[in-house]
N, C-alpha and C positions, 0 to 999 in steps of 0.2 A: 464515569468521570474520574479523574485522578484525585480530586479533592475528597470524595466521599467513599470511594471504593478501594479496597485492598487490591494491590498488584500481586497476583500469585504466580507470576512467571518464574521469579527466582526460586520460589518454593518447589515448583514443578521441576525446574532445572536441577536444583540441588538433589531432589529425591531421585531423579533418573540417574544422576551422577553416582550417588551412593549405591543404587541398585547394580549399575555397571561394575563399579569397582568390587562389589560383593560377589558378583558372578565370576569375575577374573580371579578373585582371592579363592573362591571355592574350588575352582579348577586346578589351582596350583598348590593347595595345602595337603597335608597328611590328615586323614580322617578315617573314622570306622563307623560302620552301621552295626549297632549292637541290638540284640533282641533278648528278651526274657519272657518266660511263661508265668503269668500271675497265678496266685493260689487257686483261682477259679477257672484256670485253663485258657486264658486269653494271651495272645502273643502281643507284646508291647515293644515298640521300636524307638530307638533314640540315635541321634548322630553324636558320636564322641569325637571332639576335636581337641587333640593335645597341643599344648603350648609348643612353640618352636624350640625353646630351650627348656630343660628340666625346670619344673615349677611345682610348688605346693599350694598354689592359688587355684581355686576352682570357682566356677560360676555355673549355675543351673538356670537356663534361659527358657522360660515357659510362655507358651502362646495363650491366648484367651479363648473363651468359649467358641467353638466351631472353627478355631484357627488350625494352622499347620506349622510344623517345625521350620519349614523353609521360610516362612514369613519372619522368623526370628534371626536368620542367619546374619543380617546387617548388625544386629545387636551383638551376637557372638563374635563377629569379626572385631568389633571394637574392643571388647574384652581380650580377645586373642592377641591383638595388637599391643596390649599391656601385659602380655605374658601369662594370661590366665589359661587353664584347661577348661573346656566348655562342654557340658552335656545339654543337648537340645532335643528333648523328646516330643513325639507326637503323643498327646495325652490319650486316654482310653477313648475309643470310638472316634478318633480323629486321624486323618492321613493314613499312615500305614499301620497304626495300631488298631487292634480289634476292640 
């Protein structure tokens, strides 16, 4: 019923729109996949997303436990739109990181 139940249609629609915009953004931007070997020999992987214009502003966008860097791209996009350079890693034992 409309009186006692929340309508989530707009939330789902906005979420889908954000994901679609992020996907298009990801295809169109300059980015690099960077890797480093940890002191104990594991390969760690991150996405480096430079700002469109030279910037000294940086953001480190981290996923939660068992997450993936790709889940954080919508957040990285919001910072990128504000001219931040972004680092979005897969933490140890997640995604592409060992």
